[in-house]
N, C-alpha and C positions, 0 to 999 in steps of 0.2 A: 536281412541277416547278413553279417559280414561274410564275404566270399571265402576268406581263408578258413572258415569253419567247414566248408565243403559238405555241408549237410543242409537240406531243405525239408521242411515237413509242413503238413497242413491237414485239413479235414474238409469233407464235403458230404452232402446228403442227397440221396436220390429217392424218388417215389417208387421206382420199380427196380427189380434186380436186373443185372445186365453184365456187360463186359467192360473192364477198365483198360483203356488204350493209352499208353505212354508214348508220345512222339518227341524225339530229340532232333535238334538241328545243330549239327557240328560244323560251324562256319570255318574254323581253323583246320579242320580235318586232322587234328591230333588224336592219337589213339588214347582212349580213356576207358576205364572200367567203371560201370555203373552198378551200384548195389542199391536195391530198393526193398522196402518192407511195407506190406499192406496189412492193416488190421481192420477187419470187418466187424462192425457191431450192428445188430438189428435194432431198428428204432422201436420203441414201445408202441403198442397199439393204442389207438384213440378210444378209450372206454366210453367217452361221451357220445361219439358218433355211433358206436355199436349199440348204445342204449337207445338212441333216437330211431335207428332203423328197426331195432327189435320192437320198439313201441308200436309203430304203424304196421309192421309185418304181423305182429301177434294179434292185433285187432281183426285183420282180414282172415288170418288163419283160423280164428275162432268161428268165423262165419262159413268158411269154405274148407273143404278137406285138403285142397292143395291149390297153390297159386302158380300160374305159369310165369315164364320169364318176362313176358310183355307186361303183365299186370304189375310185376315187381318193379320194372323200369318206370312205369307210370307213377307208382308210389314214390319212387325216388325223385322224379321230376316235379310232381305236383304237390307233394306234402313234405318229404324229408328235407330236400334242399331249400324250399321256402322257409321251413322252420329254422334251418341253420342260418339262413340269411337274416332273419329277424333276430336270431340269437346273437349273431355277430354285430348287428347294428344296435343291439340293446333295446329293441322295440318289443320285447317279450316280458311278460310279468312272471313273478315268482309262482303264482298260482298255476300257470301253464306248465311249470317244470316239476310239479310235485310227483308226476308219474315217473320221473327219471330217477328218483331217489334209490329205488331198488337196483338199478343198473349202474349207479355211479359208485365205483370202488374208491374214488379219491375224496369222498365226502365234500364235493364241490357245492352241492345244493345246501347242505347243512351250514357250510361256511358262509354262503350268501345269505341265508336266513339269519345268521348271527349279525350280519351287517345291517339288516333291515327286518323289522318284525312285521312289516306291512306286506300282506300277500299280493296286493294289487300294485306294488311298487315295480316300476320298470327297471330293467338292468342298467340302462343308461343313467338313471337317477342314482342307482347304487354306485356306479362307477364315478359319477360326478361327486357324490358325497365322500367317497373313498379318497378321491384326489384332493378334495378340500381338506379332509382331516390329515392326509399325508403332508400337505403343504403347511397347515397350521402347526402341526406337531413335529416339524422337521427338527432333527437333532435330539429328540427325546429317546433315551435308551432305557433299558430295564432298570438300572439303578435309580433313574429319575422317577420312574413309575413307583418303585418301592418307597422312595422318599415321599411322594404325594400320598401314598397309602398310609405311611407311618404318621405323617402330619395330620391326616384325618383322624387317626386313632388317638393321637396325643393332643386333643384339642385344648386340654387344660392349660398346658404351657403356652400354646398359641394365644389363648385369651389373656393369660397373665402378661405376656409381652405387649399385647395391645393395650391393656389397662395401664401399664406404666410408660407407654409411648416410647419404647426403647429405640425406635428407628428414626425418630426426629433428630434434629441437630442437637438439642439439649439431651435427648435420650441417649444418643450415641456417646456424648461426652460423659454422661452419668455412668454409662456402662463401662467406659474405659477407666474412669476413676475407681469405680467399684472393683473392677478386675485387678487393678494395680494394688489397691488396699488389701483385698482379700488374699492376693498372691503372697504378700509380705506376711500377713497374719497366719496363713496356713502352711508356712514352710515346714513346720515340724508336725503337722496334723495330716497324716496320710489319707484318712477317710474324707476330710473336708477338701483336701487338695484334689483328690480324684473327682469329687462332685463339682468342684470349680472348673476343672478341665472339661468335664462333660457339658457344663453350662456354656462355656466359651464356644465349643463346637456347635452346640444347639443354637446359640445366638446367630451364628453364620448361616446355618441351614434353614432357619425358620423365616428369614427375611422375605422371600417371595410370598409367603402365606400370611404375613402380617400387613405388608404394604398393599394398598388398594391398587389394582391394575385397571386401566381404562379399557383395554381390549384383551382378548384371549391370547393374542400373539405376544403382547407385552408380558403377560404372566409366564407363558412358555419360555420366552427369552430369558427371564430372570432365573427360571429353574435350570435351563440348559447351561447358563453361565456358571453354575455351581459345579465346577469340574474337580475340585480337590476334595473328593470324598468317595467313600465306597460303602458297601453294605454294612460293614462293621461300624461305620459312623452313625448309623441309624439306631444302634443300641444306646448311644449316648442320649438321644432324644427320649427314648423310653425310660432311661434311668432318671433323667431330669423331670420328666412328667410324673413319675412315681414319687418324687420327692419335691413336688411343687411347693409344699408348705415351707421347706427350708429356703427355696429360692425367693418366695414371697417375703420371708423374714429378712433376707439380705437386701432386697429391693426396697422394703418399707423403711429401712433405717436411712436417715438422711446422710449420716456418715458412719459407716460400719467401723467400730473400734474394737479393740481387744476387751475393753470393759463391758461393752454391750453384749458381745458374744458370751463372755464369761457369766454375766448376770442372767442371761436367758437360759443357758445350760444349767446354772445353779438352781433356778426356779423350777425347771422341768424335773430335775433330780429329786427335789423335795416333794414334788407332786406325784410323780409316777415312777421314780427310779427303782431299779431292782438290780442286785448284784448276783452274778452267775459265776461260779467257780467250777471248772471241769478238770478232773485229775485223770491224766492219760499216760503217765510214765510207764505203766505196766506193758502197754502196747508199743513202747518206744515212740511215743508221740509227745508233742509239747503240751503240757498243762497250760490252762489259760484262765485269765481273769477278764471278765466282761461286765460292763455296766450298761443297762438298757433303760431307755425312757421313751415315753410316748408323746407324739405331737399330733395335732389335729390334721386330718387330710383336707385338701381342698375339694369340696363336693361340687358336682355340676349344678348349674343355676336352676335346673328344673326340680331339684330335690327340695322338699319342705324342711325348713329349719327345725320345726317341732319334732320331726322324726329323728333328726340327729340328736337333739337334746334328750329324747326319750331313750334312745339306745345308750347314750353316754350315762344317763342316770341309772339304767338297769345294770350297766357294767359296774358302776360304783357300788350299788347295793350288793352285787355279788362279791366284789372284792372285799367288802367289809366282813364277809363270812370266812375269808381265808385267813390262815395263820400267817405270821410274819416270815416264816421260812418254810422251804419245801425241799424234798429230797429226790434224787435220782431221775427217773425217766420222765416224769410228768412235767412237760414244758408248759410255761404260761401261754395261754391263748390270748393273743392280742385282740384288741377291739377292732372290728372291721372298719370302723369310722376313724381309726387312728393309725399312724405310721410309727413303727419301732425304729429308733435310732440307737446304734450300738457304739460304745466307747471301749476301746481296747487299752492295753497297758500304756502305749505311747500317747494315746489321746487323754488318758487319765492324768499322766504326768504333765502334759501340756495344760490341761484344765487347772491343775493345782498351781502351776506357774502363773497362769492368768489371774487366778483368785488372789495370789500373793501380791501381784501388782495392783489389783483393784483395792485391796485392803489398805495399801499405802496411800493411794490417790483418792480415796473415797471422801466426799465432802462430809462435814460434821453434822449437817442437817438431815442425814439419812441413817438414823440409828437402827431401823429395822433391817436394812441391808447389811449393816455392820454385824448384827447378830448372826444373820444367815451366813455371812462370809466366814466368821470365826469358827462357827460350829461345823460348817461343811469342810473346812480345811482339817479340823480334828477328825471328822468322820472319814474323809478320804485316807488319812494316815492310818486310821484303825482298819479300814478295809485292806490296805496294803499289808498291815501286820497280820491280819487274819489269813490272807492269801499266802504269805510267807510261812505261817505256821502250818497251813494245810500242806504246803510243799515239803516242810520238814517231816511231817507225819507220813507223807507218801514216800519220800526218799528213804526214811529210816526203816520202812518196811512194816508199818502198822497195817495189819490185815483188814481193818475196818475202813481204811481210807485209800482204797484202790478202785479205779474206774468209777468214781463217784461224781455226781452232779449236785452241787449245793447252791441254793438260791436264798437270798435274804432281801427283804423289802426295805428300801431306804425310807419310803413314805409310811406313815402310820394310818392303816385303814380304819382304826377305831377312833382316831383323833386327827382328822384331815387338817392339813396346814392351810388350805386355800382360804377359808373364811378369816382366820386370824391374820394371815399375811396381807390380804387385801384391805382389811380393816385398819391394820397398822400403817399401811402405805398411804391410804386416803386421809387418815386423821393422824397427823403427827403427834398430837397431844395424848393419844391413847396410850395407856400404860403398856410397856414392852415386856412386862413380866410373863404374860401369857404366851407370847411368841417364843420367849426364851425357854419356857418350860417345854413347849412342844418340840423344838429342835434338839434340846438337850436330852429329851427322852430317847431319841433315836441314837444319839451318841452313847448314852448309857447302855442301850440295848446292844450295840456292837462291841462296847467294851466288855460286857459280860461274855459275849461269844468268844472274844479273843482270849480272855482269862481261862475259860473252860477248855479251849483247845490247847493252851499252853500246859494246863494241868494234865491233860490226856497225853501230851507228848512226854512230859517228865515221867508220868506213871508208866508209859510204855518202855522207855529206856531203862527205868529201874527194874521193872519186872523181867525184861529181857536179860539184863545183867545177872539178876538173881537166878533165873532159870539156867543160864550158862554156868554159873558157879555150882549148881546142883547137878546139871547134866552136862558132862564134858563133851558129849558128841555135838552139841549145838555150837560149840566154839569152832568147829571145822566148817561151819557154814556162815555166810554173810547174813546181814539182817534181811535182805530182800530174798535170799534163797529160803530162809526160814518162813518168811511171809508166803511165798509161793507154795511151799509144801503144806502149810496150814490151809490155804485156799483149796488145794487139791484134795485134802482129806476131809473138808467140810462140804456137805451136800445140802446146805440150806438154800432157801429161795434166792437170797442175794448173791451168795457165792456161786450158785448154779448159773446165774446170769453172767457173772464175771468169767467163769470157766468157759462158757460158750463163746463169749467175745474173744477170749484168748485163743481158743482152738480155731475159731474162724480166721484169726490173724496168722496162726502158725501152721495149721493143717488144713486139708481140704474138707472142712467140716461144714455141714449144712443142717441146721436144726429142723428144717422142713422135711428132711428125708425120713422115710419110714424107719430106717435103721440107725437113726441118729443116736439113740440111747446106747446101742452096742458100740458104735464107733466112738462115742464120748468116753465110754469105759476104757476102750483101747488107748485113747489119747491120755487119759489119766495115768494108766499103767506105764505108757511110754515116758511121760514126763517124770513120774516118780523114779523110774529106773535111771534116768539121766543124773538125777541128784544123788542117788545112792551109789552110782558108779564112781562118783568123785571121792568116795571114802577109800582109805588104803586097805582094800580087801581083795581077795582072789575070787573072781566071778566064776560061778558054776553054771552048769547047763540048766538047772531049775531056778535060775535067778528071777525071771519074770513070773514064774509060777508062784514063788514065795511071795512076791509083791502083791499079786492078785489075791491070794488067800488072806494076807494081812490087811489089804485095803477093805475087803468085804467085812472083816471083823472089827476094823478100827475107823470106819466112816462115821462122821458126826452128822446126824440128821437135822440138827438145828444149830443156831448160833449160840455160842457160849462166851464166857469172858475171855479176855486175852490171856490171863494167867492159866486158866483151864486149857486153852488151846495149846499153849507151850508145853504143859504137862502131857497132854495127849500126844503131841508130836514126839516128845521124849520117849514115851512108852512104845510108840510105833518103831522108832529107831532101835531101841533095845531089843524088841521082839524080832526085828529083822536080823540083827547081828546074831542073836541067839539061834534063830532058825537056820542061818547060813553058816553056823559054826565059825564065826569070826570074832577076834578079840583085838581091840585097838590099844587099850591101856595096860601097860606093864609097870610094876613097881620097880623103881631104881633106887638103890640105897646111896649111891655116890652123890654127895652134896657139893662137890667141887664145881666151881664155875667153869664152864667149858664154852668160852667165847673166843673166836679166832678171827684175826684180821687177814684177809687174803689180799695182798698188795699186787695190783695188776700193773703191767707195763703201760707206757704211754700209748695212746691210740695211734694207729698207722695213718699217716697223713698222705692224702692223695696229691699227685702233682697238680691237679686242677683244684684250685681253692673254692670254686663254685660248687663242688660236690660235697654234700654234708658228710661229716664223719660218722661212721658206724661204731658207737661205743661198745656194743655187744659184739666183740670180735671172736675169732676162733679160739684164742686163749681162754676167754671167759667161759665159753661153753664146754671146752675140754675139761677144765677144772671142775665146773659145776656138775657135769655128768659123772666124774670120778668120785665126787663126794658121796653120791648115792650108790654105793657099790654093793649093797645087800638087797635092795628092792627099789623099784621104780618110784619116783617122787609123785606126790599129788599136788594139785595147784595150791592148796592151803599151806604147804610147807615153804613156799617161796613168796617173798614180798618184793614186788617190783616198785621201787620207790618213786619212779617218775610220774605215776598216776595214782596217788593215794591221798587220803585225808587223815586227820588226826585220829578219828574213830577207827580207821583201818589199822593204824599203828598199834593202838591199845589192844585191839582184838588179836592181832598177830602175836604180841608178846604174852597175852594171856594163854595162847596155845603153847607157847614155849614153856611156860611155867607148868602147864597141865600135862602135856605129853612129853615126859622126860626121856622116853625111849626113842624119840624121833629126832631127825636132823632138820634144821631150818636154815634158810639162806636169805640174806638181805642183799639185794642188788640195786644198782643205780643210785647209791647214796650221794654220789657227787653231783647228780642232776636234780637233787631235791631243793626245794625252797629252804632258805636258812632257818625259818621258824620251824618247819617240819623236821629238818635235820636235828635241831636242838631237842625236839620231842623224842626222836629216836635215841639220841645220846643219853637223854635223861632216863629212858627205859633201860638202856644198857647199864647205867650206874645202879639203878634199882635191882637189876638182875645180878650185878656183882655183889651187892650188899646182902642179897637174900641168902639164907642158909638152907632153903629148900632146894631139892634137886630140880633141874630143868633140862630141857633138850639142848643138844649141841647147836650152837649158832655160829654161822660164818658170815662175816661182813666183807663184801667185795668193794674195794675202793682203790682209787689211784691217788687220793689226796690225804686220807687219814694216816696217822702214824700209830705206832704201838705204845706211845707214851701214855695212853689212857689206861687208868687202873682197871684191871680185870680183863684186859684185851690182850690176848697172846698172839704172837706172830705165827702164821701158818706157813711152814716150808712146803713148797710145791715140788714134788719129785718130778724128774724128767719124764717118767712114764705117764704122768698126768697130761702131758701135751702130745701124746701119741694118738692121733685121730683114728688110725686103723685098729689099735687095741681097744679104744673106747667103743668103736662100732661093734666089735666082737662081744665085749662085755654087755653091751646094751641088748643084743639079741638073746644072750643068756638070761638076762633079767626078765625079758618078755616070756620066755619059756617057764621060768620059775614061778611067775605070778599067773600062769595060765591065760595070758593075754596074747591074742593074735597080733603080731606087729603089722602096722600099715605098710603097704608096698609103696615105696617112693620111686618115681621115675622122673629123673631130672633131664630136661632138654636144654642144652646150652648151645651157644653159637653167636656169631656176630650178627649185627642187625641186617635184615634183608636176606638172610640165607634160607629162609623158609621154615623156621621153627614152628610157627603156628600152623602152616599148611601141613607139615608132617604129622603133628598131633591130630589134627582134624581128619586127615585121610587114613592114618594108620592105626590110631589108638582109640579114638572116640567112637561112641555109638549113640543111638538115639536117646538113651537113658542117662547120658553123662551129665553131671552137674557142672556147669561152667561158672566161673567167678573171676572177674577182672578187678585188679587192685591198681588204682591209678595214684593220684597224689594224696588220697586219704583212704584210710582203712576203717570201714564201718563194721565194728565188731557185732553190733546188733543185727545188721543185715546178713552177715556171714552166719551167725548162729541160727537166725530164722530160716535161711536157705538150707542149712544142714538138717534142721528139725523137720521141715516140710519134705525134703528129699528122703530122709531116712524112714518117714512114715508111709511113703508111697512106693518106694523101691520094692520090687517083688523078689529079686534074686539075692543071694548072699555075697555078691561081688560088686558092691557099688563103686562107680568110677567118678572121680572128681578132677576137673581140669582147672588149674589156677594160672591165670595169665597175669604177670607182674610187669608193671611199667618201670622204666628207669627212674621215674620221679616218685616212686612209692616210699612211704615212711618205713625204712628198713629196720630200725630199732623196734618199732611197734610190731612190725611183721615178724621179726625173729622171736619176740616174746609170744606172739600168738601161735606160731608154728611149734614152739617148744611146748606150750601148754596143750596143744591139740595132739601132736604126734608122740610126745614123750609122756606127759601126764595123762593124756587121753581125754581131757575135758576142756571145754571152753565156757566161760561165764561172762555174761554182760553185767558189769557193775551197776548200770543204770536201771535195768529192769529185773535183774536177778535170774534171767533165763539161763539155763545151763544145757549144754549138749555134751554127750560123751560117746566115744567110739565103743561099739558093742564088741564083745569078745567072740560072738558067734558069726560075725561077718568079717570078710577080708576086704578092708578098704584099700583102694588103689588111688594114688594121687599122681597126676601128671602136672609137673610144675615147669613152666616156661621161664627161664632166667633171662632178664634183660641184659643188654650189653651196649655200651657206648664206646665207639672207637677212639674218641678224642682223649680218653684216659690212658691209652697205650698200655693196656694190661692184657695178660694172657687170659684165655678162656677160663681155665681152672682158678687162676688167681682172682679173677673177677667174681667167681662164685664164692670163693673163700671170704672175700671181703664183704660182699653184699649180704649173703645168706649163709653164714658159717654153720648154723644148726642143720641146714639141709646138706651141706657138704659132709657133715659127720655121719648123720643117720642114713643118708642115701648115697654114700660113696661107691657102693657096689653097682649102682644102676644109673650112672651118669652117661648121657649120650650127647656127643658134640656133633652138631649139624654144620656141614660146610657147603660151599658152593657145589662141590662135586656130588654131594649126597642129594641135593634137590635141584635138578635141572629144570630148565624152562619147559613148560608144558607145550607140546606141539599139537595144535588142532588145525582146523581148516584155515583159520586166519594166519597162523604162524607159517603154515606150509606155503601159502600164497606169497607171503613176504620173502621167504627163503627162495622160492622158485625164481622170482625176478631178481633177487640179489645175486643168485648164481648166474643168470643171464647177463647181469650188469658186470660181474667180475670177469666172465669169459668173453665179453664183447658181443654176444649174440643178440643182445637187446636192441642193437642197431641194425639188424639184418634187413636186407631189402629183397623184394621178389626176384627169384631167379628164372621164372618162367613167364611167358607172355600173359597167361591168364592169372589174374591176381587172386590169391587165396588169403584168408585171414591168418595172421601170425598166431601160432600156438606154441606153448612151451610144455615140456613134459613134466608131469606131476612128480614131485619128490616123495618117495615112499619110505625112505630111511630117515627116522627122526634125528639121529645123530648128525646126519648130513645137513638137515635143516638147522639144527642148533649151530653147526659149524659156520654156516654163512651168516647167521644173525650175530653170533658172538664176534666173528671176524669184522663185520661191519661196525659194531660198537667199538671194538678196539682201535680200528683205523680212524674213524670219524669222531669219536667221543672219548679220547684217551684220558682226559682230565676230569671227566664226570664222576659222580659218586656211583661206583659200580656195585649194585645190589639187585635183588630180584624185583624190587619196586621200579627201579630205573629200567631194567630190561623189559618188563611188561609194558611200561608206559611208552618206551621207544618203539616197541613192536606194534602196539596198537595204533600209535600215530602214523607209523609207516604203512600199516595195513590200510588205513583210511585213504592213503594216497596211491598205493600201488594198484588199487582197483581201477585206476585210470587205464592201466595196461590191458584190462579185459574189455574196455569199451571200444566201439568201432572207430573212434577218433584216432586210436593208436593201431588197432588190429588191421584197419583198412588204409593206413597211411602209405602213400606212394611218393609224395612230393617232398616232405620235410626230412632232410638228412639228419641223422644223429638225434632224432626226437627222443628215443628211449634213454640214452645216456644223459642227455641234457636234463630231461625231466627227473630222472632218478637221482642225479647229483643234487638237484634242488630239493627233492623230497627228503633225502637223507638229512640235509642241513635243517630242514623244517622240523623233522621228527626230533632231532637233537635239540633245537631251540625250544620247542614246545615242552620237552621233558625237563629242561633246565631253566625255563623262563622265570623272570622275576621283574616286577614293575616298581621296585624300590627306587630305581633311577631311570634315566632316559636311554640307557645303553641296552636296548632290546632290539631284536631283528625287526625289520620293516618290509621285508620282501617275502611274499607268499604267493604260491599258486592257489587260486580259488577255483573250486569246482561247483558246477551246478548239478542238479540231480542226475543228469545224463553223463556226468563226468567229462564235460568239455572244459578246456583250460581257459581260465581268465587270470589276470595278474593284478595283485594288490601291491602297490609300492608308493613311496612318497618322493622319490627322486629318480627320474629315468636315467640320469648320468651314472648312477651307482648300480644300475642293473647289470649283471654279468653279460658279456658279449654273446655267450651261447644262448641265453634266454632271449636276448634281443632278436636273434635270428628266427626264433619261433614266430615272432610278430613282424618279420621282414624289416627289422631295424626301425620300426615306427611305433611310437608310444601309443598303446591301445587306449589310454585315457584321453587322447585327443580325437578319438573317432566321433562321428556324429551321435553315436549312442550316448556319449557322455556330455553332449552339448547342454550347457545350462543345468547340469546336474551335479550333485555331490558325489564324487567318484567313490568315496568311502561307503556311502549309503548304497550306491549302485552295486558294489561288490558284495555288501551284506545282503542285499535283496537276492542276488544270485545264490548266495550261500544258504539262505533260509528258504529259498524257493517261493518268493513272494514278489508281487509286482512292485516296481519302484514307486509308482504313484501311491500305493497303499502304505509303504514304509514312510514315505514323505509325509503323508497325512497323519500317521501316528506320531511322527517326530514333532510336527507342528502342534498337534493337540496337546502333547505333553510338555511343549515348550522345551524340548530336549535339544541341547546343542551338541552335535556329534563332532567332537574334536578328534584329532588324530590319535591321541592316547586312548580315548574311549573306543574308537573303532578297533584298534588292535586288541584291547581288552575283550570286546565283544567277540572278536574272532577266536580268541583263546578260550573263552567260556563255551562257545559253540563247539569247538573242537573237543573239549573235555566232555561236553554233553553227548556228542556223537560216539565217542569212544568209551563212554560210561566210566570215566576215571574221576576220582574225587578231586575237589577243588576247594581251597580255603581262600575266602576274600576277606581281607582285614584292612583296617584303616581307621583314622580318627572319626569321631562322631561328626556327622554333617558333611562328610566328604563326598557322598553320593553313591554309596554301596547299594542301598535299597533302590534308589532311583535308577541305577544302571540295570539291575536285575528286573525291575518292573518294565523298563523299556524293552529289554530282551524278551521277556515273556509275551509282551504284546506283539512283537515281531513274529514269534513262533506261532501265536494263535491268530495271526492276521488272516490266514486262509479260511479259517472258520468264521471269524467275525465280520470280515469284509468281502472276501472273494469266495463265498460259499458255493461249491460245485456240488449240487445235489446228486447228479448222476454218478460222480466219482465216489462220494461217500456211500451212496446206495449200493454200489458194486462192492465196496469194502465190507459193508455190513452183511450183505448176502454171503460173501466169501467166508467171513468169520463165523456167521451163523451156520453155514454148511459144515465147516470144520468142527464146530462144537457139536452139531448133531451127529456127525460121523464118529467123533472121538468119545463122546459121552453117552448119547442115547443108543446108537447102534452097537458100538464096540462093548460097552459095559452092561447094557441091559437087554437089548433085543437079540443080539447074537447068542446070548446065554439062554434065551427062552425061545425055542423054535416056533412054538404055537403062536406066541405073541407077534413074532416077526412075520409069520405068514399072514396074520390078520391085518397088520399094518400095510404089507405089500399089496394085499387085495384091495384095500381101501384107496391107496394112492395110485393104483394102476390106471383107472380111468383118467386121472389128472395127467399122468405121464403120456397117455394116448390122446391128449388134446381134447378131452371131453370135459364138459362143465358139470357132469353129475358125479358126485362123490358118495 
């Protein structure tokens, strides 16, 4: 140990207790203070020795009532110790040790019996065999054993590689050519590409099991040299083994080409192909198209071929009984002797592309293939058309096409293609008419399906339009909203299943629950109430009671036609309005066209061009809210043109023609596609030419002019831009419509001032709904969260916390907040799901407003620009959080940092002993939190004046500094007598390190390279790359001698040596890991590892970014191996046993005793009585 550390430590063992004598020889006769510390640990008792003595002692004790000490000594000399000598020499058999099993607590005998099943085997033979096995299997680890086990289980792929001789010179060349060809062919085929990657990995891992080894050592050596794999790699072997037939197909082809692959897949589709269409948009999931076909599995050689044929024939007979299409939940049961291969949309497109190339290059002497190619291309196109029509039916809201699974067979079970196809291929002169008829029959079958679906779609659209013309209320709902209400009102078997799946997605619904029927009824009432609240009505206290009564009398018990379902829904809506005394339609005699153009000013441009413009500004919302001056708007009165289609436009203008007493607004016209804008303007012309009365329409635009016929200019009064007056009028409208206005609490402030912390500590509770909006706004997820939360919240004061990122889509967010907070509803256009704020609950929203200092805006100006709708409706509850409002939290760590910063500032950190007897340095604890903050803030201002000053930086700086100032609590500092200015020199460097670590970036080479490194006992070491650049003060700590030139660093990597100190691992172990990984520890990597470890110790987040292949994963893998080195290489059983006992005792005390036993006195007394003998050193319990 270097003498300048002034500390020596060690350990020794004794057989007997005694006294420790320390003798010092002071040859120079200089006065020194010696501090010593002794830790005494009792060695564990030898259970085996106790067992041997008890064995012989018990035999004599059974014969005599007592044994004197002389007899006991004779037993030890004549029987016990000779037994132990034979045991140590290995001259004893396992059969002679069987009586020790009951006394052996460590399972030693059982472990020996596992090594040898022969009872007469000598221990020395077991030891010899164990040594032989250890030597032969040297280097084998757990992952290698898992590989051997997996290879044994996946013998099919091993035999396949042996069959094709893939590890000979020609076999390796063939594999490389096959790999290159398939890589090019499968570029656009995700499934095949994944299979190919698995095959490449499997090829590398299976080499030791395919090649014949002359000796066991040779086999073990091949396995050990497979270092670049992990347990996840074994899954690739299992995947390839399960798809061995596909691998055989690849290997059997002399030259795998696109034509070969396409023809093979084409043949399989006509033999066993099946189309599966799954409709899932109602659950906001992607609908899917999938084509499956079967291929034969590779059977083990021991199976009889006749059995396989019999099973296959039985399956074919059963398939002939099936229809060509099936519905819903009954999935096809694949043959156990076959493997299912799935093709998804991208695979289908690629297969069609391959068939097209094949059709061009096909030789003229293959007419049977030509027929199949032409017809399958037509067939695949028809399947795509069928899928598109299904999607149209689903999106348009057809109630019979929601959450459906449809399957259609490509093959004809009544007229199999196998016989005709093989006959035509073997005999070219055979007439091809029969083959043509067979394949065209399937094309005709799918053509009829497509035509039927198209007729159903047209019929649905026509009936829906007719129903809306007869029932005006249906015009206020979208197609999918109407569909959802029909599903809710229908209680047939199919709709019952759809509702349950929907409720499982939205609510905490479990069909297996005994109370599922009652809860299902509640969910139906909840859902219907959300849709009915979107109507322009005044909600009353008996709102849900009316819905419950109407639902019981208007529930459909069985499926009916679409036309009847629409009429039934119309009757339900009319009954609801009648029972709630509401009226929507009023006759208006004025036939004058009332269409106005609201011309907006140009958008406000930010100084930073990288920030997107918010087109929905304060002016737009002020005018919009003033237009609805008599009652609050509903969502169906406003058309947001940025996210609509042509059907939405026609539906909106039909509302304008129907509800002539209502006001309608069209926004975002300038952001529309030119084709859709033309549709809007055509509807405006039709409205102008109409003589029938219609609702008042306001067109908001910055580009349109008033030169269009029928479009009047709307003059905006100055009062319309007064946000304060608008806020007052809005509250009056809430009172007039009997709606409870939501409470909006806006938290503003600059970044890093603690807005999130303030909300979480002062406003949130355990029942608060939290929602974060980053670069995208998922309206479906937002609605689903509201639906689930509203159904589970017990009180009438729900809390919602919305955290908004500076990168959020603010135009979309402003539209969403307007719809939710002003209109009171949110609707997902994809699924039709609707959420509405209840008038019986007071909803409270805490909204955290983002801020970016680079835009140089005031806090209020930033709010007005990003979220003007919140600035208007929540202007009375805006809270601005500043640095003074949210101070740095002072805990034990922060207090310790401030304590030594105070000592550093007043110079007491370098104090020396003033009395002859040395005492440890101690500094008074700071009890005033403001004083602690003063010293920390003062340190940051002095030493990091140009850093980004926010709470994140302050916390990072303090944590890094706390990690270092703990040095001043160790005896290296507290007992220092010789090194002058140790405290100030170390603290100066520590502050610089904390500053560097808080601001560090590895984008260039200008990062600090001087760090004090601490081992677990907080002794100082130094990491540097140039001794000449080390400050003079720090050099004095090492007596002006470079510590990296000491004998400790001789022939060693000094970066690795410092890292070994840092992670508390032996240098030899770290070097072994580095060599095994072939990791080159450069200077840059060493400092990156230091920074990663510092972040890990201080629990601060870290982002590692870089180009692909630059070494991010490799660096972290090496770091993880260093951290786990003590467990994997230098396992200290005694140390870990102590830690386990300590944690187990704490768990027993905190969980068992504190929570259970102390609350039950009788149970506690019983436990204490049982453990008392054990505590009194007795073996009886």
